[in-house]
PATOR-999050 format. One line per 2 residues: their letters; for each residue x, z negated, y negated of C-alpha. Coordinates in steps of 0.2 Angstrom, whole numbers. Layout:
A> X/Z/Y ~ ...
***
This chain:
ML> -129/38/-281 ~ -123/31/-297
TF> -121/14/-296 ~ -127/3/-313
EQ> -107/0/-319 ~ -106/20/-314
AI> -119/25/-325 ~ -114/15/-340
RE> -98/20/-340 ~ -99/39/-337
TT> -113/42/-350 ~ -104/30/-365
AR> -90/44/-361 ~ -104/59/-363
LQ> -113/52/-376 ~ -96/49/-386
DA> -94/68/-384 ~ -110/72/-391
GS> -106/62/-409 ~ -115/46/-405
AS> -108/32/-415 ~ -115/18/-403
AG> -112/26/-385 ~ -111/9/-374
LD> -125/3/-382 ~ -136/18/-379
AS> -132/19/-362 ~ -136/2/-358
LL> -152/2/-367 ~ -157/22/-358
LM> -153/13/-342 ~ -162/-4/-345
LA> -179/8/-350 ~ -176/20/-333
TG> -174/2/-323 ~ -182/-9/-332
KD> -170/-24/-328 ~ -163/-31/-344
RL> -144/-30/-349 ~ -141/-48/-340
HL> -147/-40/-325 ~ -136/-24/-328
YT> -122/-30/-327 ~ -122/-46/-315
HP> -127/-33/-300 ~ -114/-18/-306
YT> -116/-10/-289 ~ -134/-10/-286
EL> -137/10/-285 ~ -150/20/-296
TP> -166/23/-284 ~ -168/46/-284
TE> -184/41/-298 ~ -172/29/-307
FA> -157/42/-309 ~ -171/57/-313
CF> -178/46/-327 ~ -161/42/-335
EG> -153/58/-334 ~ -170/67/-343
YV> -167/51/-357 ~ -147/55/-358
SR> -151/72/-358 ~ -162/67/-374
RE> -149/58/-383 ~ -136/69/-382
KG> -146/81/-392 ~ -144/67/-405
EP> -163/61/-404 ~ -165/44/-411
IA> -162/28/-397 ~ -179/22/-406
YI> -190/36/-401 ~ -186/38/-383
TG> -187/17/-380 ~ -203/19/-391
ER> -197/1/-401 ~ -186/-5/-415
EF> -183/-21/-418 ~ -184/-29/-437
WG> -184/-47/-444 ~ -183/-50/-429
LS> -200/-41/-420 ~ -201/-26/-410
FA> -213/-13/-417 ~ -217/4/-410
VK> -212/17/-416 ~ -212/35/-414
PG> -209/54/-417 ~ -217/55/-438
VL> -214/38/-441 ~ -198/33/-451
IP> -186/22/-442 ~ -188/5/-447
RP> -167/0/-456 ~ -158/-18/-456
DS> -157/-12/-476 ~ -176/-15/-477
ET> -175/-31/-472 ~ -166/-39/-490
LV> -185/-33/-495 ~ -191/-45/-485
AT> -178/-59/-491 ~ -181/-55/-506
LI> -200/-60/-509 ~ -197/-75/-497
AL> -186/-80/-509 ~ -196/-77/-524
VG> -213/-84/-518 ~ -205/-98/-508
DK> -221/-107/-503 ~ -226/-101/-483
NA> -243/-109/-487 ~ -244/-97/-504
EA> -262/-86/-503 ~ -260/-69/-510
KI> -266/-50/-511 ~ -251/-40/-502
AE> -250/-22/-502 ~ -237/-10/-495
IG> -238/9/-501 ~ -229/20/-487
VG> -230/10/-472 ~ -223/19/-460
SG> -222/7/-444 ~ -230/-7/-454
AL> -213/-17/-450 ~ -211/-23/-469
II> -231/-27/-472 ~ -232/-37/-455
SI> -213/-45/-456 ~ -221/-54/-470
LK> -238/-59/-465 ~ -231/-67/-450
EF> -220/-75/-462 ~ -235/-80/-476
PH> -249/-86/-463 ~ -261/-85/-478
FI> -256/-67/-487 ~ -268/-53/-485
GY> -262/-36/-480 ~ -265/-18/-485
GV> -257/-4/-479 ~ -257/16/-487
DS> -248/29/-480 ~ -251/49/-482
EP> -248/53/-464 ~ -262/49/-450
TP> -248/43/-437 ~ -240/31/-446
VV> -258/23/-452 ~ -261/23/-430
VT> -244/16/-425 ~ -245/2/-439
QQ> -263/-3/-431 ~ -256/-5/-415
NA> -240/-12/-423 ~ -252/-26/-431
QK> -263/-29/-416 ~ -246/-32/-405
HG> -242/-47/-418 ~ -257/-54/-421
VE> -261/-49/-440 ~ -272/-36/-437
NR> -287/-48/-445 ~ -277/-48/-462
LT> -270/-29/-464 ~ -280/-13/-466
VM> -271/1/-464 ~ -279/18/-475
QG> -273/33/-476 ~ -270/41/-493
SW> -260/47/-508 ~ -251/31/-515
CG> -262/18/-523 ~ -275/27/-521
PL> -285/17/-507 ~ -280/1/-513
PD> -294/-13/-523 ~ -290/-19/-538
GL> -283/-37/-542 ~ -265/-36/-531
NV> -254/-48/-532 ~ -240/-40/-523
II> -235/-20/-520 ~ -220/-18/-510
SN> -213/1/-507 ~ -199/7/-497
PP> -202/26/-505 ~ -194/44/-500
YI> -177/41/-513 ~ -166/54/-504
RR> -158/69/-515 ~ -166/86/-508
GE> -149/92/-509 ~ -143/78/-497
IS> -154/79/-483 ~ -142/93/-475
TL> -128/81/-474 ~ -136/65/-465
MR> -134/61/-448 ~ -141/73/-436
DV> -154/60/-428 ~ -161/58/-445
RN> -158/76/-452 ~ -167/83/-437
YE> -179/70/-429 ~ -186/57/-445
PH> -199/63/-454 ~ -194/73/-472
TA> -207/64/-480 ~ -200/48/-478
LD> -186/53/-485 ~ -186/67/-497
GG> -185/63/-514 ~ -186/76/-523
DD> -171/84/-531 ~ -164/68/-541
GL> -174/56/-528 ~ -187/49/-540
DA> -203/58/-538 ~ -209/43/-527
YR> -207/32/-541 ~ -213/43/-557
SL> -229/42/-544 ~ -226/25/-537
IP> -223/16/-551 ~ -237/20/-565
AA> -250/18/-549 ~ -245/2/-544
YG> -246/-4/-561 ~ -266/-1/-562
KL> -266/-11/-546 ~ -258/-28/-550
IA> -264/-40/-559 ~ -255/-47/-575
GG> -239/-56/-567 ~ -240/-47/-550
LL> -225/-40/-543 ~ -219/-27/-538
LL> -203/-24/-526 ~ -195/-7/-522
EI> -183/-2/-509 ~ -172/10/-519
GH> -154/19/-515 ~ -137/10/-517
DQ> -134/21/-534 ~ -150/21/-540
KG> -154/5/-552 ~ -148/14/-569
DV> -162/29/-567 ~ -176/19/-557
EA> -176/3/-569 ~ -178/17/-581
LL> -193/23/-575 ~ -200/4/-580
EK> -206/6/-595 ~ -203/-10/-607
DK> -220/-14/-613 ~ -228/-12/-595
WQ> -215/-21/-584 ~ -203/-39/-588
SV> -193/-50/-579 ~ -184/-32/-570
HA> -172/-40/-556 ~ -159/-32/-544
FQ> -157/-38/-525 ~ -144/-34/-514
DL> -140/-32/-498 ~ -130/-38/-484
AG> -117/-25/-492 ~ -117/-29/-508
HV> -127/-15/-514 ~ -141/-18/-526
RV> -158/-12/-512 ~ -172/-17/-520
LG> -179/-18/-538 ~ -192/-31/-543
AV> -201/-29/-558 ~ -218/-41/-563
RA> -232/-31/-574 ~ -235/-38/-591
***
C-alpha cells in the first residue's frame, strides 16, 4: 500500500501529465480529504501507509481530478476572504480576483459600524455578500440568483458563517425580487464573450455553470439588464459595484448613462487590472 509520501509524489506526476497547473497542491488536498489528516500531519508522517479504504477513496478523487473536475467541487469548498465556503456543481467557484469588490466596498464605506441595506445579484456560493456581512455587522443583506442551486448553497453558507438572520436569499431574475430603497447593489455577472467560452481552461469550460460565465456575444448582455434594474432599486446616492472583465472598462462605463449615474470610478485588482466599476445613482 502507498505511503503518504509516495501518494503525493506519484499523484503529483499523474496530475501534471493530466494538465493540472497546481498538481502538487491538488495531490496534498485530495490526500487530506481521503485521510482526514491535515497537511502538517501528512508531511510529518511521510511513511504512514494509507488504509485500503483511504486508498480507494483517494484513487476516486484523483481520477475525478485527472478528468479535469475542479478541485473545489471534489473537496466541496473554496477559501475566499479568509473564510471557507461550500461549493458544488451548479455554483460558480469564487475567485481571488473577486475579493477586489469586497476590498473596494470596505474602503469606500470606511466605518465598519455603518448601517445599510445591500443586495447581490447572482449570488453563486454567497462568498461576496457573506464576506461583506461579516465585515459590516449592521448591514442587512439580500441575494438573488436565477438558479435554485446557488440559492440553497448561499443559505447554507450564511448559516455556517452566522449571518443567516441578516441575509434573505431569493430565486428570481435580476433585481426583480428585491425591495426598493437599497443603499448598495453588488454583482459579479457573467461577462465572458460567448465565443471565448471554448478557449477557457478545461476545469472551467467543462464543469462550471455557463449561466454564470456567458455574457453574450460581446460579454455585455448582463450589464445591459443589470444596470437599469439596479437604478430602480437604489436610493439617490446609492452605490452600484460591478466586477468586470479586464478589458471591459470603457464598454461598461458607456452603459452608465450620465443623467442617471455620477461619480463613476474604476478600481484595480492586485495584478493591476481594472476589476471593479463603482457608480453612484444620481
